[in-house]
C-alpha positions in Angstrom: 0.0 0.0 0.0 1.2 3.5 -0.8 1.3 6.2 1.8 -0.3 9.5 1.1 2.0 12.4 1.7 0.3 14.9 4.0 1.5 17.4 6.6 -0.9 17.7 9.5 0.4 20.1 12.1 0.2 19.0 15.8 -1.6 22.3 16.5 -4.5 20.9 14.5 -5.3 18.8 17.6 -6.5 20.1 21.0 -3.5 20.3 23.3 -5.2 18.1 25.9 -4.8 15.1 23.5 -1.3 15.7 22.3 0.0 12.8 24.5 -2.1 10.4 22.5 -0.1 11.3 19.3 3.1 9.8 20.6 4.2 6.2 19.9 3.3 4.0 22.8 2.4 0.5 24.0 -1.1 1.2 25.1 -3.6 -1.4 24.0 -6.8 0.5 24.9 -7.2 4.3 24.8 -10.2 5.4 26.9 -11.3 9.0 26.3 -14.0 10.0 28.7 -15.4 13.1 30.4 -17.8 15.9 29.7 -19.6 16.9 26.6 -18.0 19.5 24.3 -14.6 18.3 25.3 -13.7 17.3 21.7 -12.8 13.7 22.4 -14.7 12.1 19.5 -13.4 14.7 17.1 -9.9 14.0 18.2 -10.3 10.3 17.5 -11.7 11.2 14.0 -8.8 13.5 13.4 -6.2 10.9 14.6 -7.7 8.1 12.5 -7.9 10.3 9.4 -4.2 11.1 9.7 -3.2 7.5 10.5 -5.2 6.2 7.6 -3.2 8.4 5.2 0.2 7.9 6.7 0.3 4.2 7.7 1.3 1.4 5.3 -1.3 -0.8 6.8 -4.5 0.6 8.3 -7.7 -1.4 8.6 -10.1 0.2 11.1 -13.4 -0.9 12.5 -16.0 1.7 13.5 -18.3 0.3 16.2 -21.4 1.4 18.1 -24.2 -0.3 19.9 -26.4 -0.2 16.8 -25.0 -0.3 13.2 -27.6 2.2 11.9 -26.3 4.9 14.3 -22.7 4.8 12.9 -23.4 6.9 9.8 -24.5 10.0 11.8 -21.6 9.5 14.3 -18.1 8.2 13.5 -18.7 8.0 9.7 -19.9 11.6 9.4 -17.3 12.9 11.8 -14.5 11.4 9.7 -16.1 12.9 6.6 -16.2 16.3 8.3 -12.6 16.2 9.4 -11.4 15.2 5.8 -13.4 18.2 4.4 -12.0 20.5 7.1 -8.5 19.4 6.3 -9.2 19.6 2.6 -8.1 16.0 2.0 -11.6 14.6 1.2 -10.5 14.0 -2.4 -8.3 11.2 -1.0 -11.3 9.3 0.5 -14.3 7.5 -0.8 -17.1 7.8 1.7 -19.4 4.9 0.9 -23.0 4.5 2.2 -23.8 1.0 0.9 -22.2 -0.9 2.4 -21.3 1.8 5.0 -17.6 2.3 5.0 -14.6 4.5 3.9 -11.8 3.7 1.4 -8.6 5.7 1.3 -6.8 6.3 -1.9 -3.8 4.3 -0.7 -5.8 1.2 -0.1 -6.5 1.6 3.6 -10.1 1.1 4.8 -12.7 1.8 7.5 -15.5 -0.7 8.0 -18.5 -0.4 10.3 -20.0 -2.9 12.7 -22.9 -2.7 15.2 -22.9 -4.6 18.5 -26.5 -5.5 17.7 -24.9 -8.1 15.5 -21.7 -8.9 17.4 -21.0 -12.0 15.3 -20.0 -9.8 12.4 -17.0 -8.6 14.3 -15.4 -11.9 13.7 -15.9 -11.7 9.9 -13.6 -8.7 9.7 -10.1 -9.9 8.9 -6.9 -8.6 10.6 -8.0 -5.1 11.8 -5.2 -2.8 13.0 -7.4 -0.3 14.8 -11.0 0.0 16.2 -13.0 2.9 17.6 -16.0 2.2 19.9 -18.1 5.3 20.2 -20.4 5.7 23.3 -18.8 2.7 24.9 -21.0 3.0 27.9 -24.0 2.0 25.8 -22.8 -1.5 25.1 -23.1 -4.5 27.4 -20.2 -6.3 29.0 -21.0 -9.4 27.0 -20.8 -7.3 23.7 -17.5 -5.8 24.9 -15.9 -9.2 25.7 -17.1 -10.5 22.3 -15.5 -7.5 20.7 -12.2 -8.0 22.5 -12.0 -11.7 21.6 -13.1 -10.9 18.0 -10.4 -8.2 17.3 -7.6 -10.4 16.1 -4.7 -9.5 13.9 -2.2 -12.1 12.7 0.6 -9.5 12.5 0.3 -7.7 15.9 -2.0 -6.1 18.5 -5.1 -4.1 17.6 -5.2 -0.6 18.8 -8.6 0.2 20.4 -10.0 3.6 21.1 -13.0 3.8 23.5 -14.9 7.2 23.8 -17.7 7.6 26.3 -19.5 9.9 28.7 -19.6 8.7 32.3 -23.2 7.6 32.2 -23.8 4.1 33.7 -26.8 1.9 32.7 -27.0 0.6 36.2 -28.5 2.7 39.1 -25.2 2.6 41.0 -22.3 3.5 38.7 -19.9 1.4 40.9 -21.8 -1.7 39.8 -21.5 -0.9 36.1 -19.3 -3.4 34.3 -17.2 -0.7 32.5 -16.5 1.2 35.7 -15.5 -2.1 37.5 -13.3 -3.1 34.6 -11.4 0.1 34.0 -12.2 2.7 36.7 -12.1 0.9 40.0 -8.6 2.3 40.8 -9.0 5.6 39.0 -8.9 8.6 41.3 -9.7 11.5 39.0 -6.4 12.0 37.3 -6.3 13.7 33.9 -4.2 10.9 32.6 -4.3 7.5 34.2 -2.6 4.2 33.0 -3.8 0.9 34.3 -3.5 -2.8 33.5 -5.7 -5.8 33.3 -3.9 -9.2 33.7 -5.7 -12.4 32.8 -4.4 -16.0 33.0 -4.8 -17.8 29.7 -3.9 -21.2 28.2 -2.1 -21.2 24.9 -0.6 -23.9 22.7 3.2 -23.8 22.3 5.1 -26.5 20.6 2.2 -28.9 20.8 1.8 -28.3 24.5 -0.7 -26.3 26.5 1.1 -23.6 28.4 -0.4 -21.4 31.1 0.6 -17.8 30.9 -0.6 -14.3 31.9 -1.6 -11.7 29.4 -1.7 -8.1 30.3 -3.7 -5.5 28.5 -2.5 -1.9 29.1 -5.0 0.8 29.0 -4.9 4.6 29.4 -7.7 6.9 30.6 -7.8 10.5 29.4 -10.3 12.8 31.1 -11.4 16.1 29.6 -14.1 18.7 29.9 -15.2 21.7 28.0 -12.5 23.7 29.8 -9.9 21.7 27.6 -11.6 23.0 24.4 -11.0 26.6 23.6 -13.5 26.5 20.7 -16.6 26.0 22.9 -19.0 28.9 22.4 -20.1 31.2 25.2 -23.6 29.9 24.8 -22.5 26.3 25.4 -20.5 27.3 28.5 -23.6 29.1 29.8 -25.7 26.0 29.2 -23.2 23.8 31.1 -22.9 26.1 34.1 -26.7 26.5 34.3 -27.0 22.8 34.9 -25.3 23.3 38.3 -28.5 25.0 39.5 -31.2 23.2 37.4 -29.9 19.6 37.4 -26.9 18.8 39.7 -26.7 15.2 38.3 -26.3 16.3 34.7 -24.0 19.0 35.8 -21.8 16.3 37.4 -21.9 14.0 34.3 -22.1 16.3 31.3 -20.3 19.4 32.7 -17.7 17.9 35.0 -17.5 14.6 33.2 -17.6 12.5 36.4 -19.4 9.3 37.2 -22.4 9.7 39.3 -25.8 8.2 40.4 -28.9 10.0 39.3 -30.8 11.7 42.1 -34.2 10.2 43.2 -36.5 13.1 43.3 -39.3 11.0 44.9 -37.6 8.7 47.4 -39.9 6.3 49.3 -37.3 6.3 52.1 -36.8 10.0 52.4 -35.3 9.9 55.9 -32.4 7.6 54.7 -29.0 9.2 54.9 -25.9 7.3 53.7 -23.6 9.1 56.1 -25.9 8.4 59.1 -27.1 4.9 58.3 -24.3 3.1 56.5 -21.2 1.8 58.3 -19.4 -1.2 59.7 -21.6 -4.0 61.2 -20.3 -7.1 63.0 -22.4 -10.1 63.8 -22.8 -11.0 67.5 -23.0 -14.8 68.0 -24.7 -14.4 71.4 -27.7 -12.4 70.0 -30.8 -13.4 68.1 -30.6 -13.4 64.3 -33.7 -11.8 62.7 -34.6 -13.0 59.2 -37.1 -11.0 57.1 -38.2 -12.8 53.9 -39.7 -11.7 50.6 -41.0 -14.5 48.3 -40.4 -13.4 44.8 -38.5 -16.2 42.9 -36.4 -13.9 40.8 -34.8 -12.9 43.0 -35.6 -14.6 46.3 -34.7 -12.1 49.1 -34.0 -12.1 52.7 -32.6 -9.5 55.1 -30.4 -10.6 58.0 -30.5 -8.3 61.1 -29.7 -8.2 64.8 -31.6 -5.9 67.2 -30.3 -5.2 70.7 -29.2 -2.3 72.9 -31.7 -0.1 71.1 -30.0 -0.5 67.8 -31.0 -2.3 64.6 -28.0 -3.8 62.8 -28.5 -4.8 59.2 -25.9 -7.5 58.6 -26.6 -8.7 55.1 -29.1 -8.4 52.2 -29.5 -11.7 50.3 -30.8 -11.8 46.8 -30.7 -15.2 45.0 -31.7 -15.2 41.3 -34.1 -17.8 40.1 -34.3 -19.4 43.5 -36.9 -20.0 46.2 -37.4 -20.3 49.9 -35.4 -23.6 50.1 -32.3 -21.9 48.6 -32.6 -19.0 51.0 -32.8 -21.3 54.0 -29.7 -23.3 52.7 -27.8 -20.0 52.4 -28.7 -19.1 56.0 -27.7 -22.5 57.4 -24.4 -22.3 55.6 -23.5 -18.7 56.5 -25.2 -18.3 59.9 -25.2 -21.8 61.6 -26.1 -22.2 65.2 -28.0 -18.9 65.8 -31.3 -18.5 67.5 -33.5 -17.4 64.5 -36.5 -15.1 64.6 -38.6 -15.0 61.4 -40.8 -12.4 59.8 -41.7 -11.4 56.2 -44.4 -11.0 53.6 -47.8 -12.1 54.9 -48.4 -13.7 51.6 -46.0 -16.4 52.6 -48.9 -18.0 54.6 -50.6 -18.9 51.3 -50.0 -22.4 50.0 -47.4 -22.3 47.2 -48.4 -23.6 43.7 -44.8 -25.0 43.4 -45.7 -27.9 45.6 -48.3 -30.6 45.2 -49.3 -30.5 48.9 -50.6 -27.6 50.9 -47.2 -26.2 51.7 -46.6 -22.5 52.6 -43.3 -20.7 52.5 -43.3 -20.3 56.3 -43.8 -24.0 56.7 -40.8 -24.6 54.6 -38.8 -22.1 56.6 -39.9 -23.8 59.8 -38.9 -27.2 58.8 -35.6 -26.2 57.1 -34.4 -24.1 60.0 -35.8 -26.4 62.7 -38.0 -23.7 64.3 -40.8 -23.6 66.8 -44.1 -21.7 66.1 -43.0 -19.0 68.5 -40.0 -18.1 66.3 -42.2 -17.1 63.4 -43.8 -13.7 63.7 -45.8 -12.5 60.7 -48.5 -9.8 60.6 -50.7 -8.6 57.7 -49.0 -6.0 55.6 -50.2 -2.5 56.5 -51.2 0.0 53.7 -48.1 1.3 52.1 -49.0 5.0 52.4 -49.2 4.6 56.3 -46.2 2.2 56.3 -44.0 4.8 54.7 -44.6 7.2 57.5 -43.7 4.7 60.1 -40.5 3.3 58.4 -39.2 6.9 57.9 -39.9 7.7 61.5 -37.7 4.7 62.5 -35.0 5.8 60.1 -35.1 9.4 61.4 -35.3 8.7 65.2 -34.2 5.1 65.8 -30.6 3.9 65.7 -30.3 1.9 62.5 -26.9 0.9 60.9 -26.6 -0.9 57.6 -23.5 -2.9 56.6 -21.6 -1.0 54.0 -20.0 -4.2 52.7 -22.8 -6.9 52.9 -26.1 -5.0 52.8 -25.6 -2.9 49.7 -29.0 -4.1 48.4 -30.8 -2.3 51.2 -28.7 0.9 50.7 -29.6 0.7 47.0 -33.3 0.4 47.6 -33.3 3.1 50.2 -31.7 5.5 47.7 -33.4 4.4 44.5 -36.9 3.1 45.2 -39.4 5.8 44.3 -42.7 6.8 45.7 -45.9 7.1 43.6 -48.2 10.1 44.1 -50.5 7.8 46.0 -47.7 7.1 48.5 -47.1 3.5 47.3 -43.9 2.0 45.9 -43.3 2.3 42.2 -43.2 -1.3 40.9 -44.4 -1.2 37.3 -41.3 -2.5 35.7 -39.8 -5.7 37.3 -36.8 -5.5 35.0 -35.8 -2.2 36.6 -33.7 -2.9 39.8 -35.0 0.3 41.3 -38.6 -0.9 41.0 -38.1 -4.4 42.5 -37.7 -3.1 46.1 -37.4 -6.6 47.4 -34.9 -5.8 50.1 -36.7 -2.6 51.2 -39.8 -4.8 51.5 -37.9 -7.0 53.9 -36.9 -4.1 56.0 -40.5 -2.9 56.1 -41.6 -6.3 57.3 -39.1 -6.2 60.1 -40.2 -2.7 61.1 -43.9 -3.6 61.0 -43.5 -6.8 63.1 -40.9 -5.8 65.7 -41.0 -2.0 65.8 -44.6 -1.3 65.4 -44.7 0.2 68.9 -42.1 2.8 68.2 -43.2 6.5 68.3 -41.2 9.6 67.6 -40.1 11.5 70.8 -42.2 14.3 72.0 -41.3 17.7 73.3 
């Protein structure tokens, strides 16, 4: 292939990205941060120059859906070529969607809605994933395993805004994979080391493979070409929507605020901390009987303090599995049981008239006096009582083992009628299983509690 002789001055790139122009051994370049930071345009500029200068350049443009690529990377590359007045060296095709360079180098397009097509692209040298936070972990792993070049490593660029598709960004796969040790640096280099088995000389050899990645964080402050109108918009978000200000203006990971919290008296600083199980005290178990997930809250209550030890959620499981978990992790305790009143109804999962509480009684070897269940009170009244307990009583939730309750406290929403929003079972914030368990405990054992007077 023949190189195209062009002279692109370094000043054509924003200064905040100059370090990315140097030769390096980075496998994955991650450009993330605020909007109007110029990160996507930089990648388009970089790939435009590389496609003209390199002897071998075969690049994949990737997004969550293939149809969205034309208005994103493809168009941005076309705009850069026109801006630099080198568009006569490129053939921007729409059917199939791709780009051919005069020297024989190419850009092809793939959507993660059809991840199998990644494997059909032979020997790529580069790849660009736009809006990387929109793709799933499974799609990303499929991408990494599908990007193979017989002649060397594939250089991958990942551009994204710090928007997680999970309610808690720390649970987001991309955050856990790349940002767990990131502490806000403008430039951060990390490594992912994975043990693999490869065939060498006819023998299977175990070895470790290390992927080196670099995070580059930018905001509109790094882009001198941002208009005053855009700056005003960004700064206005500080007052109109603090969450979007954090994500879109500051370019930081964040959890969206719940503007209608059911547990409005919950405060992470007040209620979350270190909790240690006490073998000499009663173990309270509050059950909820959905099968996906089955849920149970483990608590201890003594010395005028409720200690939430663990929130248990077992997907595609039932009461039997929850009891097995309790016996394995909390053997030998004196158990006290409460939970959803519906657990007194015979289950359709068994041929005989068996209730969930009968299963618990037999599995945990309980007496009738260890099972305390009352009818569920109306939610609108129950909300007041639970929040009074959160505000006035001493409640501490394990930061390490009861994250499910903390999540529900912060994310479960109240309807205008005072009930819990549960329309979409697929939304973790609308399951509220662990919050329900906490409600059952409060209803059964703290129904007497009243706020102090005077």
